[in-house]
Backbone atoms as SQL, in Angstrom:
CREATE TABLE atoms (id INTEGER PRIMARY KEY, chain TEXT, resi INTEGER, resn TEXT, atom TEXT, x REAL, y REAL, z REAL);
INSERT INTO atoms VALUES
  (1, 'A', 1, 'MET', 'N', -2.325, 17.605, -4.605),
  (2, 'A', 1, 'MET', 'CA', -2.239, 16.182, -4.856),
  (3, 'A', 1, 'MET', 'C', -1.452, 15.531, -3.729),
  (4, 'A', 2, 'LYS', 'N', -1.778, 14.269, -3.506),
  (5, 'A', 2, 'LYS', 'CA', -1.099, 13.499, -2.464),
  (6, 'A', 2, 'LYS', 'C', -0.676, 12.147, -3.034),
  (7, 'A', 3, 'LYS', 'N', 0.415, 11.642, -2.485),
  (8, 'A', 3, 'LYS', 'CA', 0.856, 10.286, -2.799),
  (9, 'A', 3, 'LYS', 'C', 0.537, 9.439, -1.584),
  (10, 'A', 4, 'ILE', 'N', -0.206, 8.375, -1.803),
  (11, 'A', 4, 'ILE', 'CA', -0.541, 7.443, -0.732),
  (12, 'A', 4, 'ILE', 'C', 0.338, 6.217, -0.902),
  (13, 'A', 5, 'GLU', 'N', 1.110, 5.915, 0.135),
  (14, 'A', 5, 'GLU', 'CA', 1.926, 4.705, 0.160),
  (15, 'A', 5, 'GLU', 'C', 1.349, 3.803, 1.238),
  (16, 'A', 6, 'ALA', 'N', 0.951, 2.626, 0.845),
  (17, 'A', 6, 'ALA', 'CA', 0.368, 1.674, 1.798),
  (18, 'A', 6, 'ALA', 'C', 1.207, 0.406, 1.807),
  (19, 'A', 7, 'ILE', 'N', 1.598, -0.014, 2.994),
  (20, 'A', 7, 'ILE', 'CA', 2.311, -1.277, 3.183),
  (21, 'A', 7, 'ILE', 'C', 1.280, -2.240, 3.764),
  (22, 'A', 8, 'ILE', 'N', 0.950, -3.301, 3.017),
  (23, 'A', 8, 'ILE', 'CA', -0.110, -4.219, 3.438),
  (24, 'A', 8, 'ILE', 'C', 0.359, -5.672, 3.347),
  (25, 'A', 9, 'ARG', 'N', -0.448, -6.561, 3.925),
  (26, 'A', 9, 'ARG', 'CA', -0.169, -7.997, 3.847),
  (27, 'A', 9, 'ARG', 'C', -0.358, -8.465, 2.392),
  (28, 'A', 10, 'PRO', 'N', 0.508, -9.360, 1.908),
  (29, 'A', 10, 'PRO', 'CA', 0.385, -9.833, 0.523),
  (30, 'A', 10, 'PRO', 'C', -0.964, -10.489, 0.225),
  (31, 'A', 11, 'GLU', 'N', -1.526, -11.190, 1.193),
  (32, 'A', 11, 'GLU', 'CA', -2.796, -11.886, 0.943),
  (33, 'A', 11, 'GLU', 'C', -3.979, -10.925, 0.820),
  (34, 'A', 12, 'LYS', 'N', -3.789, -9.668, 1.181),
  (35, 'A', 12, 'LYS', 'CA', -4.852, -8.665, 1.076),
  (36, 'A', 12, 'LYS', 'C', -4.752, -7.832, -0.201),
  (37, 'A', 13, 'PHE', 'N', -3.689, -8.013, -0.970),
  (38, 'A', 13, 'PHE', 'CA', -3.458, -7.166, -2.139),
  (39, 'A', 13, 'PHE', 'C', -4.603, -7.222, -3.153),
  (40, 'A', 14, 'ASN', 'N', -5.009, -8.407, -3.570),
  (41, 'A', 14, 'ASN', 'CA', -6.055, -8.505, -4.603),
  (42, 'A', 14, 'ASN', 'C', -7.363, -7.865, -4.160),
  (43, 'A', 15, 'ILE', 'N', -7.708, -8.010, -2.894),
  (44, 'A', 15, 'ILE', 'CA', -8.934, -7.416, -2.361),
  (45, 'A', 15, 'ILE', 'C', -8.844, -5.894, -2.419),
  (46, 'A', 16, 'VAL', 'N', -7.711, -5.346, -1.996),
  (47, 'A', 16, 'VAL', 'CA', -7.513, -3.891, -2.007),
  (48, 'A', 16, 'VAL', 'C', -7.495, -3.382, -3.443),
  (49, 'A', 17, 'ARG', 'N', -6.778, -4.053, -4.320),
  (50, 'A', 17, 'ARG', 'CA', -6.697, -3.634, -5.731),
  (51, 'A', 17, 'ARG', 'C', -8.076, -3.604, -6.362),
  (52, 'A', 18, 'ASP', 'N', -8.877, -4.646, -6.144),
  (53, 'A', 18, 'ASP', 'CA', -10.223, -4.701, -6.717),
  (54, 'A', 18, 'ASP', 'C', -11.101, -3.568, -6.185),
  (55, 'A', 19, 'ALA', 'N', -11.003, -3.276, -4.895),
  (56, 'A', 19, 'ALA', 'CA', -11.791, -2.197, -4.296),
  (57, 'A', 19, 'ALA', 'C', -11.392, -0.847, -4.879),
  (58, 'A', 20, 'LEU', 'N', -10.087, -0.609, -5.051),
  (59, 'A', 20, 'LEU', 'CA', -9.635, 0.660, -5.619),
  (60, 'A', 20, 'LEU', 'C', -10.025, 0.785, -7.086),
  (61, 'A', 21, 'THR', 'N', -9.990, -0.309, -7.821),
  (62, 'A', 21, 'THR', 'CA', -10.404, -0.301, -9.217),
  (63, 'A', 21, 'THR', 'C', -11.886, 0.046, -9.333),
  (64, 'A', 22, 'GLU', 'N', -12.712, -0.537, -8.466),
  (65, 'A', 22, 'GLU', 'CA', -14.148, -0.231, -8.458),
  (66, 'A', 22, 'GLU', 'C', -14.403, 1.240, -8.154),
  (67, 'A', 23, 'MET', 'N', -13.530, 1.867, -7.360),
  (68, 'A', 23, 'MET', 'CA', -13.664, 3.285, -7.020),
  (69, 'A', 23, 'MET', 'C', -13.194, 4.201, -8.144),
  (70, 'A', 24, 'GLY', 'N', -12.584, 3.637, -9.177),
  (71, 'A', 24, 'GLY', 'CA', -12.084, 4.450, -10.274),
  (72, 'A', 24, 'GLY', 'C', -10.602, 4.754, -10.189),
  (73, 'A', 25, 'TYR', 'N', -9.888, 4.000, -9.381),
  (74, 'A', 25, 'TYR', 'CA', -8.439, 4.168, -9.248),
  (75, 'A', 25, 'TYR', 'C', -7.716, 2.881, -9.643),
  (76, 'A', 26, 'PRO', 'N', -7.686, 2.561, -10.942),
  (77, 'A', 26, 'PRO', 'CA', -7.016, 1.331, -11.369),
  (78, 'A', 26, 'PRO', 'C', -5.497, 1.466, -11.448),
  (79, 'A', 27, 'GLY', 'N', -4.989, 2.696, -11.516),
  (80, 'A', 27, 'GLY', 'CA', -3.552, 2.906, -11.676),
  (81, 'A', 27, 'GLY', 'C', -2.831, 2.959, -10.339),
  (82, 'A', 28, 'MET', 'N', -1.801, 2.163, -10.218),
  (83, 'A', 28, 'MET', 'CA', -1.004, 2.153, -8.995),
  (84, 'A', 28, 'MET', 'C', 0.341, 1.519, -9.294),
  (85, 'A', 29, 'THR', 'N', 1.301, 1.785, -8.447),
  (86, 'A', 29, 'THR', 'CA', 2.591, 1.111, -8.518),
  (87, 'A', 29, 'THR', 'C', 2.637, 0.124, -7.364),
  (88, 'A', 30, 'VAL', 'N', 3.025, -1.104, -7.668),
  (89, 'A', 30, 'VAL', 'CA', 3.038, -2.173, -6.668),
  (90, 'A', 30, 'VAL', 'C', 4.453, -2.743, -6.586),
  (91, 'A', 31, 'THR', 'N', 4.956, -2.863, -5.361),
  (92, 'A', 31, 'THR', 'CA', 6.294, -3.389, -5.133),
  (93, 'A', 31, 'THR', 'C', 6.235, -4.442, -4.040),
  (94, 'A', 32, 'GLU', 'N', 6.916, -5.565, -4.261),
  (95, 'A', 32, 'GLU', 'CA', 7.054, -6.557, -3.197),
  (96, 'A', 32, 'GLU', 'C', 8.214, -6.100, -2.316),
  (97, 'A', 33, 'VAL', 'N', 7.950, -5.939, -1.021),
  (98, 'A', 33, 'VAL', 'CA', 8.969, -5.450, -0.094),
  (99, 'A', 33, 'VAL', 'C', 9.083, -6.394, 1.100),
  (100, 'A', 34, 'LYS', 'N', 10.138, -6.220, 1.858),
  (101, 'A', 34, 'LYS', 'CA', 10.324, -6.952, 3.104),
  (102, 'A', 34, 'LYS', 'C', 10.654, -5.951, 4.191),
  (103, 'A', 35, 'GLY', 'N', 10.187, -6.231, 5.394),
  (104, 'A', 35, 'GLY', 'CA', 10.496, -5.332, 6.491),
  (105, 'A', 35, 'GLY', 'C', 9.802, -5.765, 7.759),
  (106, 'A', 36, 'HIS', 'N', 9.941, -4.925, 8.782),
  (107, 'A', 36, 'HIS', 'CA', 9.228, -5.165, 10.032),
  (108, 'A', 36, 'HIS', 'C', 9.057, -3.852, 10.756),
  (109, 'A', 37, 'GLY', 'N', 8.046, -3.802, 11.576),
  (110, 'A', 37, 'GLY', 'CA', 7.811, -2.630, 12.410),
  (111, 'A', 37, 'GLY', 'C', 8.112, -2.993, 13.842),
  (112, 'A', 38, 'SER', 'N', 7.231, -2.568, 14.731),
  (113, 'A', 38, 'SER', 'CA', 7.444, -2.851, 16.145),
  (114, 'A', 38, 'SER', 'C', 7.316, -4.337, 16.455),
  (115, 'A', 39, 'GLN', 'N', 6.727, -5.088, 15.538),
  (116, 'A', 39, 'GLN', 'CA', 6.568, -6.535, 15.706),
  (117, 'A', 39, 'GLN', 'C', 7.923, -7.247, 15.737),
  (118, 'A', 40, 'LYS', 'N', 8.887, -6.724, 15.030),
  (119, 'A', 40, 'LYS', 'CA', 10.252, -7.263, 14.959),
  (120, 'A', 40, 'LYS', 'C', 10.332, -8.674, 14.394),
  (121, 'A', 41, 'GLY', 'N', 9.411, -9.037, 13.492),
  (122, 'A', 41, 'GLY', 'CA', 9.450, -10.352, 12.884),
  (123, 'A', 41, 'GLY', 'C', 8.606, -11.357, 13.639),
  (124, 'A', 42, 'ILE', 'N', 8.715, -12.618, 13.233),
  (125, 'A', 42, 'ILE', 'CA', 7.934, -13.689, 13.849),
  (126, 'A', 42, 'ILE', 'C', 8.825, -14.903, 14.087),
  (127, 'A', 43, 'SER', 'N', 8.381, -15.786, 14.986),
  (128, 'A', 43, 'SER', 'CA', 9.069, -17.054, 15.220),
  (129, 'A', 43, 'SER', 'C', 8.331, -18.158, 14.485),
  (130, 'A', 44, 'GLU', 'N', 9.053, -19.024, 13.820),
  (131, 'A', 44, 'GLU', 'CA', 8.492, -20.141, 13.077),
  (132, 'A', 44, 'GLU', 'C', 9.136, -21.435, 13.565),
  (133, 'A', 45, 'VAL', 'N', 8.463, -22.549, 13.316),
  (134, 'A', 45, 'VAL', 'CA', 9.036, -23.857, 13.609),
  (135, 'A', 45, 'VAL', 'C', 9.107, -24.630, 12.295),
  (136, 'A', 46, 'TRP', 'N', 10.288, -25.148, 11.974),
  (137, 'A', 46, 'TRP', 'CA', 10.474, -25.915, 10.770),
  (138, 'A', 46, 'TRP', 'C', 11.338, -27.125, 11.113),
  (139, 'A', 47, 'ARG', 'N', 10.829, -28.303, 10.830),
  (140, 'A', 47, 'ARG', 'CA', 11.512, -29.560, 11.134),
  (141, 'A', 47, 'ARG', 'C', 11.915, -29.635, 12.604),
  (142, 'A', 48, 'GLY', 'N', 11.008, -29.174, 13.460),
  (143, 'A', 48, 'GLY', 'CA', 11.224, -29.280, 14.889),
  (144, 'A', 48, 'GLY', 'C', 12.128, -28.231, 15.497),
  (145, 'A', 49, 'ARG', 'N', 12.637, -27.336, 14.689),
  (146, 'A', 49, 'ARG', 'CA', 13.529, -26.289, 15.207),
  (147, 'A', 49, 'ARG', 'C', 12.854, -24.931, 15.085),
  (148, 'A', 50, 'ARG', 'N', 12.972, -24.131, 16.109),
  (149, 'A', 50, 'ARG', 'CA', 12.409, -22.785, 16.108),
  (150, 'A', 50, 'ARG', 'C', 13.435, -21.817, 15.517),
  (151, 'A', 51, 'TYR', 'N', 12.979, -20.960, 14.621),
  (152, 'A', 51, 'TYR', 'CA', 13.847, -19.929, 14.065),
  (153, 'A', 51, 'TYR', 'C', 13.073, -18.629, 13.924),
  (154, 'A', 52, 'ARG', 'N', 13.771, -17.556, 13.789),
  (155, 'A', 52, 'ARG', 'CA', 13.176, -16.222, 13.746),
  (156, 'A', 52, 'ARG', 'C', 13.241, -15.665, 12.327),
  (157, 'A', 53, 'VAL', 'N', 12.120, -15.145, 11.851),
  (158, 'A', 53, 'VAL', 'CA', 12.055, -14.457, 10.570),
  (159, 'A', 53, 'VAL', 'C', 11.952, -12.965, 10.885),
  (160, 'A', 54, 'ASP', 'N', 13.034, -12.228, 10.628),
  (161, 'A', 54, 'ASP', 'CA', 13.076, -10.807, 10.984),
  (162, 'A', 54, 'ASP', 'C', 12.423, -9.910, 9.941),
  (163, 'A', 55, 'LEU', 'N', 12.547, -10.254, 8.678),
  (164, 'A', 55, 'LEU', 'CA', 11.983, -9.438, 7.608),
  (165, 'A', 55, 'LEU', 'C', 10.789, -10.175, 6.999),
  (166, 'A', 56, 'LEU', 'N', 9.621, -9.580, 7.132),
  (167, 'A', 56, 'LEU', 'CA', 8.385, -10.190, 6.656),
  (168, 'A', 56, 'LEU', 'C', 8.020, -9.644, 5.272),
  (169, 'A', 57, 'SER', 'N', 7.448, -10.498, 4.430),
  (170, 'A', 57, 'SER', 'CA', 7.024, -10.078, 3.095),
  (171, 'A', 57, 'SER', 'C', 5.780, -9.205, 3.188),
  (172, 'A', 58, 'LYS', 'N', 5.804, -8.104, 2.471),
  (173, 'A', 58, 'LYS', 'CA', 4.678, -7.171, 2.406),
  (174, 'A', 58, 'LYS', 'C', 4.540, -6.674, 0.978),
  (175, 'A', 59, 'ILE', 'N', 3.436, -6.000, 0.703),
  (176, 'A', 59, 'ILE', 'CA', 3.208, -5.351, -0.586),
  (177, 'A', 59, 'ILE', 'C', 3.129, -3.848, -0.335),
  (178, 'A', 60, 'LYS', 'N', 3.810, -3.077, -1.167),
  (179, 'A', 60, 'LYS', 'CA', 3.750, -1.622, -1.068),
  (180, 'A', 60, 'LYS', 'C', 2.983, -1.091, -2.281),
  (181, 'A', 61, 'LEU', 'N', 1.871, -0.402, -2.001),
  (182, 'A', 61, 'LEU', 'CA', 1.076, 0.243, -3.049),
  (183, 'A', 61, 'LEU', 'C', 1.400, 1.726, -3.036),
  (184, 'A', 62, 'GLU', 'N', 1.539, 2.317, -4.209),
  (185, 'A', 62, 'GLU', 'CA', 1.741, 3.755, -4.319),
  (186, 'A', 62, 'GLU', 'C', 0.718, 4.305, -5.300),
  (187, 'A', 63, 'ILE', 'N', -0.044, 5.313, -4.848),
  (188, 'A', 63, 'ILE', 'CA', -1.098, 5.907, -5.664),
  (189, 'A', 63, 'ILE', 'C', -1.038, 7.420, -5.480),
  (190, 'A', 64, 'VAL', 'N', -1.092, 8.168, -6.561),
  (191, 'A', 64, 'VAL', 'CA', -1.180, 9.627, -6.479),
  (192, 'A', 64, 'VAL', 'C', -2.616, 10.017, -6.786),
  (193, 'A', 65, 'VAL', 'N', -3.212, 10.794, -5.871),
  (194, 'A', 65, 'VAL', 'CA', -4.632, 11.140, -5.984),
  (195, 'A', 65, 'VAL', 'C', -4.846, 12.630, -5.736),
  (196, 'A', 66, 'LYS', 'N', -6.021, 13.106, -6.109),
  (197, 'A', 66, 'LYS', 'CA', -6.400, 14.488, -5.806),
  (198, 'A', 66, 'LYS', 'C', -6.631, 14.604, -4.305),
  (199, 'A', 67, 'ASP', 'N', -6.407, 15.794, -3.772),
  (200, 'A', 67, 'ASP', 'CA', -6.549, 16.024, -2.330),
  (201, 'A', 67, 'ASP', 'C', -7.903, 15.580, -1.795),
  (202, 'A', 68, 'GLU', 'N', -8.961, 15.847, -2.545),
  (203, 'A', 68, 'GLU', 'CA', -10.311, 15.533, -2.054),
  (204, 'A', 68, 'GLU', 'C', -10.612, 14.034, -2.009),
  (205, 'A', 69, 'ASP', 'N', -9.779, 13.205, -2.650),
  (206, 'A', 69, 'ASP', 'CA', -10.016, 11.757, -2.666),
  (207, 'A', 69, 'ASP', 'C', -9.187, 10.995, -1.637),
  (208, 'A', 70, 'VAL', 'N', -8.296, 11.680, -0.939),
  (209, 'A', 70, 'VAL', 'CA', -7.370, 11.008, -0.028),
  (210, 'A', 70, 'VAL', 'C', -8.095, 10.191, 1.036),
  (211, 'A', 71, 'GLN', 'N', -9.047, 10.789, 1.730),
  (212, 'A', 71, 'GLN', 'CA', -9.683, 10.098, 2.852),
  (213, 'A', 71, 'GLN', 'C', -10.445, 8.855, 2.418),
  (214, 'A', 72, 'LYS', 'N', -11.147, 8.928, 1.269),
  (215, 'A', 72, 'LYS', 'CA', -11.886, 7.736, 0.844),
  (216, 'A', 72, 'LYS', 'C', -10.952, 6.613, 0.387),
  (217, 'A', 73, 'ILE', 'N', -9.799, 6.967, -0.184),
  (218, 'A', 73, 'ILE', 'CA', -8.811, 5.951, -0.560),
  (219, 'A', 73, 'ILE', 'C', -8.210, 5.323, 0.692),
  (220, 'A', 74, 'VAL', 'N', -7.827, 6.150, 1.661),
  (221, 'A', 74, 'VAL', 'CA', -7.266, 5.639, 2.918),
  (222, 'A', 74, 'VAL', 'C', -8.280, 4.752, 3.629),
  (223, 'A', 75, 'ASP', 'N', -9.542, 5.187, 3.684),
  (224, 'A', 75, 'ASP', 'CA', -10.591, 4.387, 4.333),
  (225, 'A', 75, 'ASP', 'C', -10.780, 3.043, 3.641),
  (226, 'A', 76, 'THR', 'N', -10.751, 3.043, 2.314),
  (227, 'A', 76, 'THR', 'CA', -10.916, 1.794, 1.556),
  (228, 'A', 76, 'THR', 'C', -9.761, 0.842, 1.812),
  (229, 'A', 77, 'ILE', 'N', -8.529, 1.344, 1.754),
  (230, 'A', 77, 'ILE', 'CA', -7.363, 0.492, 1.999),
  (231, 'A', 77, 'ILE', 'C', -7.425, -0.075, 3.416),
  (232, 'A', 78, 'THR', 'N', -7.757, 0.773, 4.388),
  (233, 'A', 78, 'THR', 'CA', -7.826, 0.336, 5.782),
  (234, 'A', 78, 'THR', 'C', -8.897, -0.738, 5.961),
  (235, 'A', 79, 'THR', 'N', -10.081, -0.490, 5.438),
  (236, 'A', 79, 'THR', 'CA', -11.195, -1.433, 5.590),
  (237, 'A', 79, 'THR', 'C', -10.887, -2.784, 4.951),
  (238, 'A', 80, 'GLU', 'N', -10.338, -2.746, 3.749),
  (239, 'A', 80, 'GLU', 'CA', -10.119, -3.987, 2.997),
  (240, 'A', 80, 'GLU', 'C', -8.895, -4.778, 3.454),
  (241, 'A', 81, 'SER', 'N', -7.932, -4.125, 4.108),
  (242, 'A', 81, 'SER', 'CA', -6.706, -4.843, 4.471),
  (243, 'A', 81, 'SER', 'C', -6.589, -5.139, 5.961),
  (244, 'A', 82, 'GLN', 'N', -7.506, -4.655, 6.754),
  (245, 'A', 82, 'GLN', 'CA', -7.414, -4.819, 8.206),
  (246, 'A', 82, 'GLN', 'C', -7.814, -6.226, 8.650),
  (247, 'A', 83, 'THR', 'N', -6.952, -6.839, 9.473),
  (248, 'A', 83, 'THR', 'CA', -7.288, -8.136, 10.078),
  (249, 'A', 83, 'THR', 'C', -7.438, -7.997, 11.589),
  (250, 'A', 84, 'GLY', 'N', -6.923, -6.910, 12.139),
  (251, 'A', 84, 'GLY', 'CA', -6.947, -6.707, 13.577),
  (252, 'A', 84, 'GLY', 'C', -5.737, -7.293, 14.294),
  (253, 'A', 85, 'SER', 'N', -4.823, -7.862, 13.539),
  (254, 'A', 85, 'SER', 'CA', -3.623, -8.474, 14.113),
  (255, 'A', 85, 'SER', 'C', -2.410, -7.584, 13.869),
  (256, 'A', 86, 'ILE', 'N', -1.376, -7.796, 14.674),
  (257, 'A', 86, 'ILE', 'CA', -0.113, -7.097, 14.459),
  (258, 'A', 86, 'ILE', 'C', 0.392, -7.440, 13.063),
  (259, 'A', 87, 'GLY', 'N', 0.916, -6.441, 12.359),
  (260, 'A', 87, 'GLY', 'CA', 1.464, -6.678, 11.028),
  (261, 'A', 87, 'GLY', 'C', 0.517, -6.334, 9.902),
  (262, 'A', 88, 'ASP', 'N', -0.608, -5.673, 10.215),
  (263, 'A', 88, 'ASP', 'CA', -1.547, -5.276, 9.153),
  (264, 'A', 88, 'ASP', 'C', -0.946, -4.246, 8.211),
  (265, 'A', 89, 'GLY', 'N', -0.022, -3.426, 8.683),
  (266, 'A', 89, 'GLY', 'CA', 0.660, -2.482, 7.806),
  (267, 'A', 89, 'GLY', 'C', 0.500, -1.042, 8.218),
  (268, 'A', 90, 'LYS', 'N', 0.878, -0.156, 7.318),
  (269, 'A', 90, 'LYS', 'CA', 0.840, 1.289, 7.548),
  (270, 'A', 90, 'LYS', 'C', 0.438, 1.980, 6.260),
  (271, 'A', 91, 'ILE', 'N', -0.094, 3.204, 6.408),
  (272, 'A', 91, 'ILE', 'CA', -0.405, 4.055, 5.265),
  (273, 'A', 91, 'ILE', 'C', 0.263, 5.404, 5.508),
  (274, 'A', 92, 'PHE', 'N', 0.976, 5.892, 4.496),
  (275, 'A', 92, 'PHE', 'CA', 1.635, 7.189, 4.555),
  (276, 'A', 92, 'PHE', 'C', 1.025, 8.090, 3.488),
  (277, 'A', 93, 'VAL', 'N', 0.741, 9.334, 3.830),
  (278, 'A', 93, 'VAL', 'CA', 0.219, 10.314, 2.880),
  (279, 'A', 93, 'VAL', 'C', 1.261, 11.419, 2.751),
  (280, 'A', 94, 'ILE', 'N', 1.701, 11.662, 1.516),
  (281, 'A', 94, 'ILE', 'CA', 2.809, 12.561, 1.240),
  (282, 'A', 94, 'ILE', 'C', 2.362, 13.622, 0.228),
  (283, 'A', 95, 'ASN', 'N', 2.738, 14.870, 0.441),
  (284, 'A', 95, 'ASN', 'CA', 2.430, 15.942, -0.519),
  (285, 'A', 95, 'ASN', 'C', 3.185, 15.713, -1.824),
  (286, 'A', 96, 'VAL', 'N', 2.516, 16.006, -2.943),
  (287, 'A', 96, 'VAL', 'CA', 3.126, 15.918, -4.269),
  (288, 'A', 96, 'VAL', 'C', 3.026, 17.297, -4.912),
  (289, 'A', 97, 'GLU', 'N', 4.147, 17.840, -5.311),
  (290, 'A', 97, 'GLU', 'CA', 4.144, 19.174, -5.917),
  (291, 'A', 97, 'GLU', 'C', 3.660, 19.156, -7.353),
  (292, 'A', 98, 'ASN', 'N', 4.245, 18.296, -8.178),
  (293, 'A', 98, 'ASN', 'CA', 3.894, 18.243, -9.593),
  (294, 'A', 98, 'ASN', 'C', 3.872, 16.811, -10.076),
  (295, 'A', 99, 'VAL', 'N', 3.047, 16.578, -11.098),
  (296, 'A', 99, 'VAL', 'CA', 3.003, 15.291, -11.795),
  (297, 'A', 99, 'VAL', 'C', 3.032, 15.606, -13.287),
  (298, 'A', 100, 'TYR', 'N', 3.820, 14.860, -14.037),
  (299, 'A', 100, 'TYR', 'CA', 3.894, 15.043, -15.480),
  (300, 'A', 100, 'TYR', 'C', 3.673, 13.706, -16.160),
  (301, 'A', 101, 'ARG', 'N', 2.828, 13.683, -17.174),
  (302, 'A', 101, 'ARG', 'CA', 2.682, 12.481, -18.003),
  (303, 'A', 101, 'ARG', 'C', 3.650, 12.647, -19.169),
  (304, 'A', 102, 'ILE', 'N', 4.578, 11.758, -19.292),
  (305, 'A', 102, 'ILE', 'CA', 5.634, 11.871, -20.293),
  (306, 'A', 102, 'ILE', 'C', 5.073, 11.833, -21.713),
  (307, 'A', 103, 'ARG', 'N', 4.164, 10.911, -21.972),
  (308, 'A', 103, 'ARG', 'CA', 3.656, 10.714, -23.329),
  (309, 'A', 103, 'ARG', 'C', 2.981, 11.960, -23.892),
  (310, 'A', 104, 'THR', 'N', 2.109, 12.601, -23.099),
  (311, 'A', 104, 'THR', 'CA', 1.310, 13.728, -23.602),
  (312, 'A', 104, 'THR', 'C', 1.747, 15.083, -23.058),
  (313, 'A', 105, 'LYS', 'N', 2.686, 15.090, -22.139),
  (314, 'A', 105, 'LYS', 'CA', 3.162, 16.298, -21.471),
  (315, 'A', 105, 'LYS', 'C', 2.080, 16.965, -20.614),
  (316, 'A', 106, 'GLU', 'N', 1.027, 16.234, -20.274),
  (317, 'A', 106, 'GLU', 'CA', 0.019, 16.773, -19.377),
  (318, 'A', 106, 'GLU', 'C', 0.646, 16.989, -18.008),
  (319, 'A', 107, 'LYS', 'N', 0.042, 17.899, -17.231),
  (320, 'A', 107, 'LYS', 'CA', 0.620, 18.258, -15.939),
  (321, 'A', 107, 'LYS', 'C', -0.435, 18.183, -14.837),
  (322, 'A', 108, 'ASP', 'N', 0.030, 17.792, -13.652),
  (323, 'A', 108, 'ASP', 'CA', -0.749, 17.790, -12.412),
  (324, 'A', 108, 'ASP', 'C', -2.015, 16.933, -12.501),
  (325, 'A', 109, 'ALA', 'N', -3.185, 17.479, -12.131),
  (326, 'A', 109, 'ALA', 'CA', -4.401, 16.659, -12.004),
  (327, 'A', 109, 'ALA', 'C', -4.753, 15.926, -13.297),
  (328, 'A', 110, 'THR', 'N', -4.513, 16.538, -14.452),
  (329, 'A', 110, 'THR', 'CA', -4.815, 15.847, -15.715),
  (330, 'A', 110, 'THR', 'C', -3.831, 14.729, -16.012),
  (331, 'A', 111, 'ALA', 'N', -2.679, 14.744, -15.358),
  (332, 'A', 111, 'ALA', 'CA', -1.664, 13.712, -15.582),
  (333, 'A', 111, 'ALA', 'C', -1.861, 12.484, -14.710),
  (334, 'A', 112, 'ILE', 'N', -2.695, 12.602, -13.663),
  (335, 'A', 112, 'ILE', 'CA', -2.939, 11.417, -12.851),
  (336, 'A', 112, 'ILE', 'C', -4.022, 10.634, -13.505);
């Protein structure tokens, strides 16, 4: 099993969520986060004054999937969230040793 963590633009969240739901992956953890990568933020103008926004708003999706589904999930997230501009985000794939469903005590693949 793998945990996929995707940091994406907030305006792309609904599109990505709908695509993953259509694929049969409606379950995910979603967190509103702030941060920056190599872009180091953006410059804005407000009331005639230029200021720097160092931490940009992003959405972090977390999904645990079977090993054989990783590539199609990554491809879907990439396709649906890509704008071609700096700040599109990142996807991390992490090994997961065990998963337990608390309610039924199911383990691993049956618990996802």
